[in-house]
C-alpha positions as CSV (number, residue, x, y, z in Angstrom):
1,M,29.3,-50.0,50.8
2,C,32.8,-49.8,50.5
3,N,34.5,-51.6,47.4
4,N,38.0,-51.5,48.9
5,C,37.0,-52.7,52.6
6,D,38.4,-55.8,53.9
7,Y,35.5,-56.0,56.3
8,T,32.1,-54.3,56.9
9,I,31.0,-53.8,60.2
10,H,26.9,-54.0,60.5
11,G,24.8,-51.4,62.8
12,V,23.5,-54.5,64.7
13,N,26.7,-55.0,66.1
14,H,26.7,-52.4,68.6
15,H,27.0,-51.9,72.1
16,H,26.2,-49.3,74.8
17,G,29.4,-49.4,77.5
18,W,32.9,-49.8,77.2
19,D,33.8,-53.3,78.8
20,R,36.9,-55.5,77.8
21,S,34.7,-58.5,78.3
22,I,32.5,-57.6,75.3
23,P,33.2,-60.4,72.8
24,P,34.9,-59.0,69.7
25,V,32.6,-58.9,66.5
26,E,35.6,-59.6,64.1
27,T,39.5,-60.0,64.3
28,V,41.5,-58.3,62.1
29,A,45.1,-58.2,60.7
30,P,47.2,-54.6,61.3
31,G,46.5,-52.6,58.3
32,S,43.2,-53.8,57.4
33,S,40.3,-51.2,55.8
34,L,37.0,-51.6,57.7
35,F,33.4,-50.1,56.8
36,F,31.2,-49.1,59.8
37,E,27.4,-48.8,59.8
38,C,27.1,-46.1,62.9
39,L,23.7,-45.7,64.6
40,D,22.9,-42.0,65.6
41,S,23.4,-41.2,69.7
42,S,19.9,-41.6,70.3
43,G,20.4,-45.5,68.9
44,G,17.2,-45.1,66.6
45,Q,15.1,-43.4,69.5
46,L,14.6,-40.6,67.8
47,N,13.9,-40.3,63.8
48,R,13.2,-37.9,60.9
49,D,9.5,-37.7,62.3
50,S,10.6,-37.5,65.9
51,G,9.0,-34.2,67.9
52,V,9.7,-32.6,71.4
53,G,7.6,-34.6,73.0
54,D,10.0,-37.5,72.2
55,I,12.9,-36.1,74.2
56,A,11.1,-37.3,77.7
57,N,11.0,-41.0,76.5
58,L,14.8,-41.2,75.9
59,S,16.4,-44.0,77.9
60,F,20.3,-42.8,78.5
61,D,21.1,-46.7,78.7
62,R,20.8,-46.5,74.8
63,V,22.7,-43.5,73.9
64,N,25.8,-43.3,72.0
65,P,25.9,-46.9,70.7
66,V,29.2,-47.7,69.0
67,T,29.6,-50.6,66.4
68,G,32.2,-53.1,67.6
69,P,34.5,-54.0,68.9
70,I,37.0,-55.0,66.9
71,Y,40.4,-57.0,67.9
72,V,43.1,-56.4,66.5
73,D,45.7,-59.3,65.9
74,G,48.8,-58.6,67.5
75,A,47.5,-56.0,69.7
76,E,49.0,-55.5,73.4
77,P,48.9,-53.1,76.5
78,G,51.3,-50.5,75.4
79,D,50.9,-50.5,71.9
80,I,49.3,-47.4,69.8
81,L,46.2,-48.1,67.7
82,K,46.6,-46.1,64.4
83,V,43.1,-45.0,63.3
84,E,43.6,-43.7,59.5
85,I,40.0,-42.2,59.0
86,A,39.3,-42.8,55.2
87,A,35.6,-41.3,54.7
88,F,32.1,-41.0,55.9
89,H,28.7,-41.9,53.9
90,P,26.1,-39.4,55.6
91,S,22.5,-40.2,55.7
92,G,21.1,-37.0,55.0
93,W,19.3,-36.3,58.4
94,G,20.0,-35.4,61.9
95,W,18.8,-34.0,65.1
96,T,19.8,-31.5,67.9
97,A,18.3,-31.2,71.0
98,N,18.1,-29.7,74.5
99,I,17.6,-32.6,77.0
100,P,16.4,-31.1,80.1
101,G,19.4,-31.6,83.0
102,F,22.4,-32.3,80.5
103,G,24.7,-29.3,78.6
104,L,26.7,-26.4,79.7
105,L,24.0,-24.4,80.8
106,A,21.6,-27.0,82.0
107,D,20.0,-25.0,84.8
108,Q,19.3,-22.2,82.6
109,F,17.8,-24.2,79.6
110,I,15.3,-26.7,81.4
111,D,12.8,-27.3,78.9
112,P,13.2,-29.8,76.0
113,A,14.0,-28.8,72.7
114,L,14.5,-30.6,69.1
115,K,15.7,-29.5,65.6
116,I,15.4,-32.2,63.0
117,W,17.6,-31.5,60.2
118,T,18.1,-32.5,56.7
119,Y,21.0,-32.0,54.1
120,D,22.5,-33.0,50.7
121,T,24.7,-36.1,51.2
122,A,25.9,-34.9,47.7
123,T,26.9,-31.5,47.8
124,M,27.1,-31.0,51.8
125,A,25.8,-27.6,51.4
126,P,25.1,-25.8,54.6
127,A,22.3,-27.0,56.4
128,L,19.1,-24.7,57.2
129,F,18.8,-24.2,60.9
130,S,15.9,-21.5,60.3
131,D,15.0,-18.5,57.9
132,L,18.0,-16.8,59.2
133,A,20.8,-19.8,60.2
134,R,22.7,-22.1,57.7
135,V,25.2,-24.0,59.0
136,P,28.5,-25.8,57.2
137,L,28.6,-29.6,57.5
138,K,31.8,-31.5,58.7
139,P,31.2,-35.3,58.8
140,F,33.2,-36.9,62.0
141,A,32.7,-39.3,64.9
142,G,32.0,-37.8,68.2
143,T,32.8,-41.5,70.1
144,I,35.9,-43.6,69.1
145,G,38.1,-45.2,71.4
146,L,39.0,-48.7,72.9
147,A,38.4,-50.9,75.8
148,P,39.8,-49.9,79.6
149,A,41.7,-52.4,81.1
150,E,39.9,-51.7,84.6
151,P,36.9,-54.5,84.4
152,G,33.8,-53.1,83.3
153,P,31.1,-52.1,82.3
154,H,32.0,-48.3,82.1
155,S,29.9,-45.7,81.0
156,I,30.2,-44.7,77.2
157,V,29.1,-41.0,78.2
158,P,32.6,-39.4,79.6
159,P,35.8,-39.7,77.3
160,R,38.7,-41.5,78.9
161,R,42.4,-42.2,78.3
162,M,42.0,-44.8,75.7
163,G,39.6,-42.2,73.8
164,G,35.7,-43.0,73.7
165,N,33.3,-40.0,73.7
166,L,35.8,-37.5,72.4
167,D,33.8,-34.9,70.5
168,I,36.3,-33.7,68.7
169,R,35.2,-32.5,65.6
170,D,38.5,-32.5,63.7
171,L,38.8,-36.1,63.6
172,A,37.0,-36.0,60.1
173,A,38.1,-37.6,56.9
174,G,41.7,-37.4,56.3
175,T,42.5,-37.4,59.9
176,T,45.0,-40.1,61.8
177,L,44.0,-40.9,65.6
178,Y,46.3,-42.5,68.1
179,L,44.7,-44.3,70.6
180,P,46.7,-45.9,73.8
181,V,45.9,-49.7,73.8
182,E,45.3,-51.3,77.6
183,V,44.3,-54.8,76.6
184,A,44.9,-57.8,74.2
185,G,43.6,-56.9,70.6
186,A,42.6,-53.2,71.7
187,L,39.0,-53.9,71.1
188,F,38.2,-50.9,68.7
189,S,34.5,-49.4,68.4
190,I,33.3,-46.3,66.7
191,G,29.7,-44.3,66.8
192,D,27.8,-41.3,67.6
193,T,28.5,-39.7,64.2
194,H,28.1,-36.1,63.6
195,A,27.4,-33.8,60.7
196,A,28.7,-30.5,62.5
197,Q,29.5,-29.5,66.0
198,G,31.1,-26.6,67.5
199,D,33.8,-27.1,69.8
200,G,32.7,-27.6,73.2
201,E,29.3,-29.0,72.1
202,V,27.9,-26.5,74.8
203,C,24.1,-27.7,74.8
204,G,25.2,-31.6,74.8
205,T,24.3,-32.7,71.5
206,A,25.5,-31.8,67.9
207,I,23.8,-32.4,64.6
208,E,23.5,-36.0,65.5
209,S,23.5,-37.9,62.2
210,P,23.4,-42.1,61.3
211,M,26.4,-42.2,58.7
212,N,28.9,-45.2,57.7
213,V,32.5,-44.9,58.0
214,E,35.6,-46.1,56.2
215,L,38.7,-46.3,58.3
216,K,42.0,-48.2,58.5
217,L,43.5,-49.9,61.7
218,D,46.8,-50.4,61.9
219,L,49.8,-50.6,65.2
220,I,52.9,-49.1,66.4
221,K,54.2,-51.6,68.9
222,Q,55.3,-50.6,72.0
223,Q,55.4,-46.6,72.1
224,A,53.8,-45.2,75.2
225,L,50.8,-42.6,74.6
226,P,49.3,-41.0,78.1
227,F,46.6,-39.9,76.2
228,P,45.5,-39.8,72.2
229,R,46.6,-37.8,69.9
230,F,45.8,-36.8,66.2
231,T,47.3,-35.6,62.7
232,T,45.1,-33.4,60.5
233,P,45.3,-33.3,56.8
234,G,45.4,-29.5,56.6
235,P,43.5,-26.6,58.0
236,V,40.6,-27.4,60.3
237,T,38.5,-23.6,60.2
238,R,38.7,-22.6,56.7
239,H,35.0,-23.7,56.0
240,L,33.7,-21.2,59.0
241,D,36.3,-18.5,58.8
242,A,35.2,-16.5,55.5
243,K,33.3,-14.0,57.2
244,G,35.0,-13.6,60.6
245,Y,33.7,-14.2,64.1
246,E,31.8,-12.6,66.7
247,A,33.3,-13.3,70.1
248,T,32.5,-13.3,73.7
249,T,34.5,-13.9,76.7
250,G,33.9,-15.2,80.6
251,I,36.8,-14.0,82.7
252,G,37.6,-15.2,86.1
253,S,39.4,-17.5,88.4
254,D,37.5,-20.8,87.5
255,L,37.3,-22.2,83.7
256,M,34.1,-23.9,83.9
257,S,32.5,-20.7,85.3
258,G,34.3,-18.7,82.1
259,A,33.2,-20.9,79.8
260,R,29.3,-20.6,81.2
261,D,29.7,-17.0,80.9
262,A,31.3,-16.9,77.3
263,V,28.4,-19.2,75.9
264,S,25.6,-16.9,78.0
265,G,27.0,-13.9,76.4
266,M,26.7,-15.2,72.9
267,I,23.5,-16.4,73.4
268,D,22.6,-12.8,74.7
269,L,23.7,-11.2,71.8
270,L,22.3,-13.6,68.7
271,C,18.8,-13.0,70.6
272,R,19.4,-9.1,70.5
273,E,21.1,-8.7,67.3
274,H,19.0,-11.5,65.2
275,G,16.1,-12.5,67.0
276,L,16.4,-15.8,68.0
277,S,15.0,-17.2,71.0
278,A,17.5,-18.3,73.4
279,T,17.0,-21.8,72.9
280,D,17.5,-21.8,69.4
281,A,20.5,-19.5,69.9
282,Y,21.9,-22.2,72.6
283,M,21.4,-25.1,70.1
284,L,23.0,-23.0,67.3
285,C,26.0,-22.3,69.3
286,S,26.4,-26.3,69.9
287,V,26.8,-26.9,66.4
288,C,29.1,-24.4,64.8
289,G,30.2,-22.1,67.7
290,D,33.8,-22.6,69.3
291,L,34.7,-22.5,73.1
292,R,38.6,-21.6,73.2
293,I,41.0,-21.3,76.3
294,S,42.3,-17.9,75.5
295,E,44.8,-17.0,78.5
296,I,45.3,-19.1,81.4
297,V,48.7,-17.9,82.8
298,D,47.8,-14.5,84.5
299,Q,46.8,-15.7,87.3
300,P,44.2,-15.1,89.3
301,N,41.8,-14.9,86.2
302,W,41.8,-16.9,82.9
303,V,40.2,-16.0,79.8
304,V,37.8,-18.4,78.0
305,S,35.8,-16.9,74.4
306,F,33.4,-18.2,72.4
307,Y,33.7,-17.3,68.8
308,F,30.5,-17.7,66.3
309,P,31.4,-17.7,62.9
310,R,29.4,-14.7,61.3
311,L,28.5,-16.7,58.2
312,V,26.3,-18.6,59.7
313,L,23.7,-15.8,59.6
314,E,24.8,-14.1,56.7
């Protein structure tokens, strides 16, 4: 629990889609600090004892539950909700899965796979993936946003102008996120907490891990903001930089094809040089590798790179 928080929002108060008509579970004043209990992205359908057979039974109607919504007194369309992310309280376990039909390379990886993780919540030491790989941890909330102005319900899966399923790994403790308000009260919700993720979340899942979050909600009145923005408190990749990277590229006229080629190249490299199975390499890329647009000006072709931190395998 948070001794300095004004409100505790329990995990039972969650919803599975964005809808401005969902009644708020709490009304708070600007400047309030809140403690959120967040479920994992399966909504409790997976647990520490789950096996790969449970993937087939996942209901997508229950994925990505978010805790809330919170009505911020005085918030109006045209305002900005300022979200100061203070701390994460991890649970010590999580999961990564290849879910058939989902992910950047869904056409290549058609069979389900599941990795159950355990990690030390006191030290937050790198989590063991296999005898070969340890993944540095960086807790953050994958889904964090506000209700849209358009009447709902709206799917929780895609990101939106008012936030939502952003999956930005740098929305970690110390970061301040700014979200455009579209409805009275803003109607803020948060969930889909992760223990680690690479930029791109290429297989469709990170280290999905239930955890609690402390944050502060405040208002910036009548300031236009077309899309979310955020400020980090310092370097964002230092925990992965120490040993350098292996990098593969995809080059062509389509960024999505380039991203697929870059990731496929890294999977091939990891299989060849480290003896990983293709599915393990794919999931490992999702939790710690980074997709980057390296060049987008020299038409007709663009360059997408995939960076894999060498320290994970050393």
